[in-house]
C-alpha positions in Angstrom: 0.0 0.0 0.0 1.3 3.4 -1.0 2.2 5.7 1.9 3.4 9.3 1.8 6.8 8.8 3.4 10.3 10.3 3.4 12.8 8.3 1.3 15.1 7.8 4.3 12.3 6.5 6.4 11.2 4.0 3.7 14.8 2.7 3.5 15.0 2.4 7.3 11.7 0.4 7.5 12.8 -1.8 4.6 16.2 -2.5 6.1 14.4 -3.4 9.4 12.3 -5.9 7.5 15.5 -7.5 6.3 16.2 -8.3 10.0 19.8 -7.0 10.5 21.4 -8.3 13.6 24.0 -5.6 14.0 23.8 -2.0 12.8 26.9 0.1 13.2 26.7 3.7 12.1 28.0 7.2 12.6 25.7 10.2 11.6 26.6 12.3 8.5 24.2 14.2 6.3 22.3 13.2 4.3 22.3 9.7 5.6 21.3 10.6 9.2 17.6 10.1 9.0 18.1 6.5 8.0 20.1 5.5 11.0 18.1 7.7 13.4 15.0 5.8 12.4 16.7 2.4 12.8 18.2 3.3 16.2 14.7 4.3 17.4 13.3 1.0 16.2 16.0 -0.9 18.1 15.5 1.2 21.3 11.7 0.7 21.2 12.1 -3.0 20.7 10.5 -3.0 17.3 13.7 -4.4 15.7 14.9 -7.4 17.6 17.2 -9.2 18.0 19.4 -6.4 16.8 22.3 -4.5 18.4 22.7 -0.9 17.4 26.3 0.1 18.0 27.1 3.8 18.4 30.6 4.2 17.2 33.0 7.2 17.3 33.7 7.4 13.5 32.8 6.0 10.1 36.0 4.0 10.2 34.8 2.4 13.4 31.4 1.8 11.8 32.8 -0.3 9.0 35.3 -2.0 11.3 32.6 -3.0 13.7 30.5 -4.2 10.7 33.4 -6.3 9.5 33.7 -7.9 13.0 30.0 -8.5 13.2 29.8 -10.1 9.8 32.8 -12.3 10.4 31.2 -13.5 13.6 28.1 -14.6 11.6 25.7 -11.7 12.0 23.7 -9.9 9.3 25.4 -6.5 9.3 24.3 -3.1 8.0 25.6 0.4 8.0 25.2 3.7 6.1 27.3 6.7 5.3 28.0 9.5 2.8 30.8 11.5 1.2 33.7 12.3 3.6 32.4 9.5 5.9 32.9 7.0 3.1 36.5 8.3 2.6 37.1 8.1 6.3 36.2 4.4 6.3 37.9 3.6 3.0 40.6 1.3 4.4 37.9 -0.9 6.0 35.8 -0.6 2.9 38.5 -2.4 1.0 38.9 -4.9 3.8 35.2 -5.8 3.8 35.2 -6.8 0.2 38.7 -8.4 0.3 37.5 -10.6 3.1 34.3 -11.5 1.2 31.9 -10.3 3.9 28.3 -9.7 2.9 27.7 -6.3 4.5 25.0 -4.0 3.1 25.6 -0.3 3.2 23.4 2.6 2.1 25.5 5.4 0.5 23.5 8.7 0.5 25.5 10.2 -2.4 27.1 13.6 -1.6 29.9 15.6 -3.0 33.4 15.3 -1.6 35.3 18.4 -0.5 37.3 20.5 -0.5 35.6 22.9 -0.9 33.0 21.8 1.7 29.7 20.8 0.1 26.9 18.8 1.6 24.8 18.4 -1.6 24.5 15.6 -4.1 26.7 14.3 -6.7 28.3 10.9 -7.3 31.9 11.6 -6.5 31.8 9.6 -3.3 30.7 6.4 -5.0 33.2 6.9 -7.8 36.0 7.2 -5.3 35.5 3.6 -4.2 34.3 2.1 -7.5 37.3 -0.2 -7.6 37.0 -1.4 -4.0 35.3 -4.7 -4.8 31.9 -3.7 -3.5 28.8 -4.3 -5.7 27.3 -0.9 -6.4 23.6 -0.4 -7.2 22.2 3.0 -8.1 18.6 3.9 -7.4 16.5 6.2 -9.7 13.6 6.6 -7.3 12.8 6.2 -3.6 10.7 3.1 -4.4 13.7 1.7 -6.2 16.0 2.7 -3.3 13.9 0.8 -0.8 13.4 -2.3 -2.9 17.1 -2.5 -3.8 18.0 -3.0 -0.2 15.9 -6.2 -0.1 17.7 -7.4 -3.2 21.0 -6.3 -1.8 20.9 -8.5 1.3 20.0 -11.5 -0.8 22.7 -10.7 -3.3 25.4 -10.1 -0.7 24.7 -13.2 1.2 24.4 -15.5 -1.9 27.8 -14.3 -3.2 29.4 -13.5 0.1 30.3 -10.0 -1.1 29.4 -6.5 0.3 26.8 -4.4 -1.5 26.4 -0.7 -1.6 23.0 0.8 -2.4 23.5 4.3 -3.7 20.7 6.9 -3.4 21.0 10.6 -4.2 21.4 12.7 -1.1 18.6 15.1 -0.3 17.0 14.6 -3.7 15.9 11.1 -2.7 16.8 10.8 1.0 14.7 13.8 2.1 12.0 13.7 -0.5 8.5 12.7 0.7 6.4 10.8 -1.8 4.2 7.8 -2.3 6.2 4.6 -1.6 5.1 1.0 -1.2 7.2 -0.2 1.7 7.4 -4.0 1.7 5.7 -6.0 4.4 7.6 -8.2 6.8 6.1 -11.5 5.6 7.0 -10.8 1.9 10.6 -9.9 2.8 10.9 -13.0 4.9 9.7 -15.1 2.0 12.3 -13.5 -0.4 15.2 -13.2 2.1 16.1 -16.4 3.9 17.9 -16.5 7.3 21.6 -15.6 7.0 23.9 -18.6 6.6 27.4 -17.2 6.4 29.9 -18.8 4.0 32.7 -18.1 6.5 32.4 -17.5 10.2 34.7 -17.2 13.2 33.8 -20.2 15.3 36.0 -21.4 18.3 34.9 -24.9 17.6 36.1 -24.8 14.0 38.9 -22.2 14.0 39.9 -20.4 10.8 42.0 -17.4 9.9 40.0 -14.6 8.3 42.3 -11.9 7.0 45.6 -13.8 6.8 48.6 -12.1 5.0 48.9 -13.3 1.4 52.2 -12.7 -0.4 53.1 -12.3 -4.1 52.8 -16.0 -4.8 49.0 -16.0 -4.3 47.7 -12.4 -4.1 46.8 -12.1 -7.8 44.9 -15.3 -7.7 42.9 -14.3 -4.6 42.0 -11.0 -6.2 41.0 -12.7 -9.4 38.7 -15.0 -7.5 37.0 -11.9 -6.0 36.7 -10.5 -9.6 35.0 -13.8 -10.7 32.7 -13.8 -7.8 31.5 -10.2 -8.5 31.0 -11.1 -12.2 28.5 -13.8 -10.9 26.3 -10.9 -10.0 25.7 -10.2 -13.7 23.7 -13.3 -13.9 22.3 -13.3 -10.4 20.9 -9.8 -10.3 18.5 -10.3 -13.3 17.4 -13.6 -11.7 16.7 -12.0 -8.3 15.0 -9.0 -10.0 12.6 -11.4 -11.8 11.9 -13.3 -8.6 11.3 -10.0 -6.8 8.8 -8.9 -9.4 6.9 -12.1 -9.2 6.7 -11.9 -5.4 6.2 -8.2 -4.8 4.1 -7.4 -7.9 6.3 -4.6 -9.1 9.5 -4.5 -11.2 13.0 -4.3 -9.7 15.6 -2.4 -11.6 17.9 -5.3 -12.5 21.2 -4.5 -14.2 19.7 -1.7 -16.3 16.5 -0.4 -17.8 15.6 1.5 -21.0 13.2 4.2 -22.0 12.2 4.9 -25.7 15.4 3.4 -27.1 13.8 1.0 -29.6 14.3 3.4 -32.6 16.5 6.0 -30.9 19.5 7.4 -32.8 20.7 9.3 -29.8 20.7 7.6 -26.4 21.5 9.2 -23.1 23.1 7.0 -20.5 22.9 8.0 -16.8 22.5 6.8 -13.2 20.4 7.9 -10.3 17.6 10.4 -9.8 18.6 12.6 -12.7 17.0 9.9 -15.0 13.5 11.2 -14.3 14.4 14.7 -15.6 16.2 13.2 -18.5 13.1 11.2 -19.5 11.0 14.4 -19.4 13.6 16.0 -21.7 13.5 13.0 -24.0 9.7 13.2 -24.2 10.0 16.9 -25.1 12.5 16.2 -27.9 10.4 13.3 -29.2 7.6 15.8 -29.6 9.9 17.8 -31.8 10.6 14.7 -33.9 14.0 13.8 -32.5 14.6 10.1 -32.1 16.2 10.0 -28.6 16.0 7.6 -25.7 17.5 6.8 -22.3 19.5 3.9 -20.8 19.5 3.8 -17.0 22.4 2.0 -15.4 21.5 0.4 -12.0 24.5 -2.0 -11.6 27.6 0.1 -11.9 29.8 -2.5 -10.3 29.9 -5.1 -11.7 29.5 -3.2 -14.9 27.0 -4.9 -17.2 29.2 -4.5 -20.3 27.4 -7.0 -22.6 24.0 -5.7 -21.6 25.0 -2.1 -22.3 26.6 -3.2 -25.6 23.4 -4.9 -26.7 21.2 -2.0 -25.6 23.2 0.6 -27.5 23.7 -1.5 -30.6 21.3 0.7 -32.7 22.5 4.1 -31.4 24.3 6.5 -33.7 25.2 8.8 -30.9 25.7 8.1 -27.1 25.6 10.9 -24.5 26.7 10.0 -21.0 25.4 12.3 -18.3 27.2 11.9 -15.1 27.4 13.6 -11.7 31.1 13.1 -11.2 34.3 13.2 -13.3 37.9 12.2 -13.2 39.9 15.5 -12.8 42.5 15.7 -15.5 40.7 13.3 -17.8 36.9 13.4 -18.0 34.1 11.0 -17.6 34.0 8.0 -15.3 30.8 6.2 -16.3 31.5 7.2 -20.0 34.8 5.3 -19.9 33.0 2.1 -19.0 30.3 2.8 -21.7 33.1 3.4 -24.2 34.7 0.1 -23.4 31.3 -1.6 -23.9 30.7 0.0 -27.3 34.2 0.2 -28.6 33.3 -1.6 -31.8 30.1 0.3 -32.4 29.9 2.8 -35.3 28.8 5.6 -33.1 30.0 8.8 -31.3 30.3 9.1 -27.6 30.1 12.4 -25.6 30.4 13.1 -21.9 28.2 15.7 -20.1 29.2 16.4 -16.5 26.2 17.9 -14.6 24.9 18.5 -11.2 28.2 18.7 -9.3 27.8 19.7 -5.7 24.0 19.6 -6.0 23.6 22.1 -8.9 20.1 21.7 -10.3 19.9 19.8 -13.6 16.9 21.3 -15.3 14.8 20.0 -18.1 15.5 23.1 -20.1 19.3 22.6 -19.9 18.9 18.9 -20.9 16.6 19.7 -23.8 19.2 22.2 -25.1 22.0 19.7 -24.7 19.9 17.1 -26.5 19.2 19.5 -29.3 22.9 20.1 -29.7 23.7 16.4 -29.5 21.1 15.5 -32.2 22.7 18.0 -34.5 26.0 16.3 -33.8 27.5 19.5 -32.4 28.1 18.5 -28.8 31.7 18.6 -27.6 33.5 15.5 -26.4 33.4 16.8 -22.9 30.8 19.4 -21.7 30.1 20.8 -18.3 26.4 21.6 -18.2 25.5 25.1 -17.2 29.2 26.0 -16.5 29.6 29.7 -15.8 32.7 30.2 -18.0 32.8 33.9 -17.1 33.6 33.2 -13.5 36.2 30.6 -14.5 38.0 32.9 -16.9 38.1 35.7 -14.4 39.6 33.4 -11.8 42.2 32.1 -14.3 43.1 35.7 -15.2 43.5 36.6 -11.5 45.7 33.6 -10.8 47.9 34.5 -13.7 48.4 38.1 -12.5 49.7 37.3 -9.1 51.6 34.5 -7.5 49.9 34.9 -4.1 46.5 34.5 -5.6 44.8 32.9 -2.6 42.0 30.3 -2.4 40.0 30.0 -5.7 36.8 28.9 -3.8 36.6 32.2 -1.9 37.2 34.3 -5.0 34.7 32.3 -7.1 32.0 32.8 -4.4 32.7 36.6 -4.4 32.7 36.6 -8.2 29.2 35.1 -8.5 26.9 37.3 -10.5 23.1 37.3 -10.6 21.1 36.5 -13.7 21.1 33.5 -16.1 24.2 31.5 -16.7 25.8 31.7 -20.1 25.4 29.0 -22.8 27.9 26.2 -22.4 31.2 26.6 -24.2 33.7 24.0 -25.2 35.9 22.8 -22.3 39.6 22.1 -23.0 
């Protein structure tokens, strides 16, 4: 039954239905409402048996999750942005040890400069850590993906990160069908760990591995993650049959059957992109959208097949590799390297900047006319950038650019995008 509920609350209630036995968390916006709700459920006795551990840092949150999972408990945590970076050593340990921890990542920009709003730079910073990464387009999807995440993590004995856009999803109140306990129990069996610390059957978890075997161990982790490419669609189909609504799977498409230009993206921006695509369709442009849910492991073959008919691919992403360009677009380029099509990267929404339908329609119009640059920063205020570059060239002791850019902001509409070197 649909309820008007905040995205964070829906995730918290869904996680509770997955019956975690240990929750370790440290608050950081915009993840806080999720763990606040879970801690209240534990304190009230509504989520039992479950131990909620108040830790002193995000590094401790992941470290405690590792210990709980290794001891045979179903473990959950959540974080965002700088918190994820603070726990990064333990993030790599969790996947390297093959522990099925589930974590919500409320995507938020990474500083400096300080910024608490949404982009995907935090998830991109750990894309090679060995965690499965699933990106939610909507709050319904964010809630449902957690049910799938626990099943996926425990079947493969790998950690899973469910990424949902901070504030845009976490703090949005909308109609969400939160799964009922009985349905979740039917889909998610009791946790049976593949490895566990047991005094009666002692094993070493986390032993040192030298050059003679390290590559093989890492390759086995790679193979195990690739198993998710077959398992995720199977679990998504099972989820749909049990819950009566579709789950995202590896990817999904919108109006790409006859599309010459296809936009590829992840997360909440997909809704606005679909609106822009509808508007361009009304103008006669054959455009469509490919939504990536599973970023790691990357569904290379599925992406390749979905984009087989595209003449032009435009990847819209909320992060980029400084000094190079697109991150998601690099993976898409690998998947389509033998296609006879162009590929363009559009970086948008950094630090929470609104991505408007108007800007996307203009970008699509340029792309359809094959005039889009290889790398474009959507709605970039080039005037401010050029003034700061000039100031820095004029004096050695130029000071912090962030402060000068803030002082240099001008009111009024931003200029049209220009090519970026």
